C-alpha positions as CSV (number, residue, x, y, z in Angstrom):
1,X,26.9,75.1,260.1
2,X,26.1,72.7,257.1
3,X,23.9,73.4,254.2
4,X,20.2,73.2,254.7
5,X,18.4,70.2,253.3
6,X,16.6,72.3,250.7
7,X,19.8,73.8,249.5
8,X,21.4,70.4,249.4
9,X,18.6,69.0,247.3
10,X,18.9,71.9,244.8
11,X,22.6,71.4,244.5
12,X,22.1,67.6,244.0
13,X,19.6,68.3,241.3
14,X,21.9,70.6,239.4
15,X,24.7,68.1,239.6
16,X,22.6,65.3,238.2
17,X,21.3,67.6,235.5
18,X,24.7,68.4,234.3
19,X,25.7,64.8,234.0
20,X,22.5,63.9,232.2
21,X,22.7,66.9,229.8
22,X,19.4,68.2,231.0
23,X,18.3,71.8,231.6
24,X,18.6,72.3,235.4
25,X,15.3,74.0,235.5
26,X,13.7,71.0,233.8
27,X,15.4,68.5,236.2
28,X,14.1,70.4,239.2
29,X,10.6,70.1,237.8
30,X,11.1,66.4,236.9
31,X,12.3,65.2,240.2
32,X,8.9,65.6,242.1
33,X,7.0,64.1,239.2
34,X,9.2,61.0,239.1
35,X,8.8,60.6,242.9
36,X,5.0,61.0,242.8
37,X,4.3,59.1,239.6
38,X,2.8,55.6,239.5
39,X,5.0,52.5,239.4
40,X,3.9,49.5,237.4
41,X,5.4,46.2,238.4
42,X,5.2,43.3,235.9
43,X,5.5,39.9,237.3
44,X,5.5,37.5,234.3
45,X,7.2,34.8,232.5
46,X,8.8,34.5,229.0
47,X,5.9,36.2,227.3
48,X,6.8,39.4,229.2
49,X,10.5,38.8,229.4
50,X,11.3,39.3,225.7
51,X,12.2,35.7,225.1
52,X,13.7,35.4,221.6
53,X,13.3,39.0,220.9
54,X,15.6,42.0,220.5
55,X,15.8,43.9,223.7
56,X,13.3,46.7,223.8
57,X,10.7,45.1,221.4
58,X,8.5,43.2,223.8
59,X,5.1,44.5,225.0
60,X,6.5,45.7,228.3
61,X,9.1,48.0,226.6
62,X,6.4,49.2,224.3
63,X,4.2,50.0,227.4
64,X,7.1,52.2,228.6
65,X,7.0,54.0,225.3
66,X,3.3,54.4,225.4
67,X,3.3,55.9,228.8
68,X,5.7,58.5,227.5
69,X,3.6,59.2,224.4
70,X,0.5,59.7,226.6
71,X,2.5,61.8,229.0
72,X,1.5,59.7,232.0
73,X,3.8,60.0,234.9
74,X,4.5,56.3,235.4
75,X,7.5,54.1,235.4
76,X,7.7,50.3,234.7
77,X,9.7,47.5,236.5
78,X,9.8,44.4,234.5
79,X,10.4,41.5,236.9
80,X,9.5,38.8,234.5
81,X,11.6,35.6,234.2
82,X,11.4,33.1,231.4
83,X,10.0,29.8,232.6
84,X,8.5,31.2,235.7
85,X,5.4,29.5,237.2
86,X,2.9,31.0,239.7
87,X,4.7,29.2,242.5
88,X,7.9,31.1,241.5
89,X,6.1,34.4,241.2
90,X,4.5,33.9,244.5
91,X,7.9,33.3,246.2
92,X,9.4,36.3,244.6
93,X,6.6,38.8,245.1
94,X,7.1,39.8,248.7
95,X,10.6,41.0,248.0
96,X,9.5,42.8,244.9
97,X,6.7,44.6,246.7
98,X,9.1,45.7,249.5
99,X,11.8,46.8,247.1
100,X,9.7,48.7,244.4
101,X,6.5,49.7,246.3
102,X,4.4,49.6,243.1
103,X,1.1,51.2,242.7
104,X,0.0,48.7,239.9
105,X,1.0,45.0,239.8
106,X,0.4,43.1,236.6
107,X,0.5,39.3,237.1
108,X,1.2,37.5,233.9
109,X,1.8,33.9,235.0
110,X,0.1,30.5,234.6
111,X,1.0,29.4,231.1
112,X,4.1,27.4,232.4
113,X,1.9,25.7,235.1
114,X,-0.2,24.3,232.3
115,X,2.9,23.3,230.2
116,X,4.2,21.4,233.3
117,X,0.8,19.8,234.1
118,X,0.5,21.5,237.5
119,X,-2.9,21.1,239.4
120,X,-5.2,24.0,238.6
121,X,-6.1,24.3,242.3
122,X,-2.4,25.2,242.9
123,X,-2.3,27.8,240.1
124,X,-5.5,29.3,241.5
125,X,-4.2,29.4,245.0
126,X,-0.9,31.0,243.9
127,X,-2.6,33.6,241.8
128,X,-5.1,34.5,244.6
129,X,-2.3,34.7,247.2
130,X,-0.2,37.0,244.9
131,X,-3.2,39.2,244.1
132,X,-4.1,39.6,247.8
133,X,-0.4,40.3,248.8
134,X,-0.2,43.1,246.2
135,X,-3.5,44.6,247.3
136,X,-2.5,44.5,251.0
137,X,0.8,46.4,249.9
138,X,-1.5,49.1,248.5
139,X,-1.3,48.1,244.8
140,X,-4.1,47.7,242.2
141,X,-3.8,44.4,240.5
142,X,-4.3,43.3,236.8
143,X,-4.4,39.6,235.9
144,X,-3.4,38.7,232.4
145,X,-5.4,35.6,231.6
146,X,-4.1,32.8,229.3
147,X,-5.6,30.0,227.3
148,X,-4.2,26.6,226.3
149,X,-4.6,24.7,223.0
150,X,-7.6,22.3,222.7
151,X,-5.2,19.3,222.6
152,X,-5.1,19.6,226.5
153,X,-8.7,18.4,226.5
154,X,-12.0,20.4,226.5
155,X,-12.5,20.2,230.2
156,X,-9.0,21.3,231.2
157,X,-8.9,24.1,228.6
158,X,-12.2,25.4,229.9
159,X,-11.2,25.2,233.6
160,X,-7.8,26.7,233.0
161,X,-9.2,29.7,231.3
162,X,-11.8,30.2,233.9
163,X,-9.2,30.2,236.7
164,X,-8.1,33.8,236.0
165,X,-11.7,35.0,236.0
166,X,-12.4,33.3,239.2
167,X,-9.4,34.8,240.9
168,X,-10.3,38.2,239.6
169,X,-13.8,38.0,240.8
170,X,-12.9,36.7,244.3
171,X,-10.2,39.4,244.8
172,X,-12.0,42.2,242.8
173,X,-8.8,42.5,240.7
174,X,-8.9,43.7,237.1
175,X,-8.7,41.1,234.3
176,X,-7.6,40.9,230.7
177,X,-9.1,37.5,229.8
178,X,-6.5,36.5,227.2
179,X,-3.1,38.1,226.9
180,X,-2.6,36.8,223.3
181,X,-6.0,37.9,222.0
182,X,-5.6,38.8,218.4
183,X,-2.4,36.8,218.2
184,X,-3.1,33.2,219.0
185,X,-6.6,33.4,217.8
186,X,-6.1,35.8,214.9
187,X,-6.5,34.9,211.1
188,X,-2.7,34.7,210.7
189,X,-1.9,33.0,214.1
190,X,0.9,30.8,212.7
191,X,2.9,33.6,211.4
192,X,2.8,35.5,214.7
193,X,4.9,32.9,216.6
194,X,8.5,32.0,216.7
195,X,9.6,28.6,215.5
196,X,8.7,27.0,218.9
197,X,5.0,27.9,218.3
198,X,4.8,29.2,221.9
199,X,6.4,32.6,222.0
200,X,5.1,35.5,219.9
201,X,7.3,37.2,217.3
202,X,8.2,40.8,217.5
203,X,5.4,41.7,215.2
204,X,2.8,40.4,217.6
205,X,3.9,42.5,220.7
206,X,2.2,45.7,219.6
207,X,-1.1,43.7,219.5
208,X,-0.4,42.4,223.0
209,X,0.1,45.9,224.3
210,X,-3.1,47.1,222.6
211,X,-4.9,44.2,224.5
212,X,-3.3,45.2,227.8
213,X,-3.3,49.0,227.5
214,X,-7.0,49.9,228.2
215,X,-6.9,48.0,231.5
216,X,-3.5,49.3,232.6
217,X,-4.5,52.9,231.7
218,X,-7.7,52.5,233.7
219,X,-5.7,51.5,236.8
220,X,-3.5,54.6,236.6
221,X,-6.5,56.9,237.0
C-alpha cells in the first residue's frame, strides 16, 4: 500500500525545507500559514511596475517588505505593466483572478488613459467593471486614484480626479484619492521625478507606500 496523504505531505515538507536551508519544524508551521494568508494582487501601470528603477525599489516591493516587518501573513503578486490602460487591465483581469485567487485587488490604472486622451466615460466603465469582477471573485478592492496636471484644463482635471471617487462610491470599494500625494504635490516635487517628469524616482516610492499602506492594511483585517 502507498504512503498516506499526511505522511506524503510531511516528507514533501522535509524535502523542501532541506533545499531551502530551513529548519524542518519551521517549514511545517510555515506551510499552512502561507496557504491561509491573504494574497494581494496589484494591477497597475508603470507607476507600480518599477519603470526606470532598480528592481526591488518600487512601492510594491516595499509593500512586500512592510508586510514582513508587520508580520502579516500576506503575499503580493505584481501584475503591473508599463503603459497599461484601464482597457488593458480589464482584459487581463479575469485570467489574473482565476490564476491567483486574490483576497485583495489594488487597481492602479487610469493615468495612461489621460495621457492618450481617452474618454472619461470609458475609463470609468473599465474601472467599474474591473472592481465588480474582482468583488464577484471574492476579493476586496482598493482603487488608487490619479490626478492630471492643470494644463489638461480645469474641467477635465476635475472630472478625471472625480472618476475614481465615483467608481469607489458606486461599488463600495476602498479608495486612495491620489497615489502620488506628497510626491507630485510636495514642496520639492520636481526633484522627486525622473527626467521624463512622469515617473517618480526611487526616493519617492517610500512616500507612495506610506500613502497606500493604511488602506491596504485595513483591507487585510
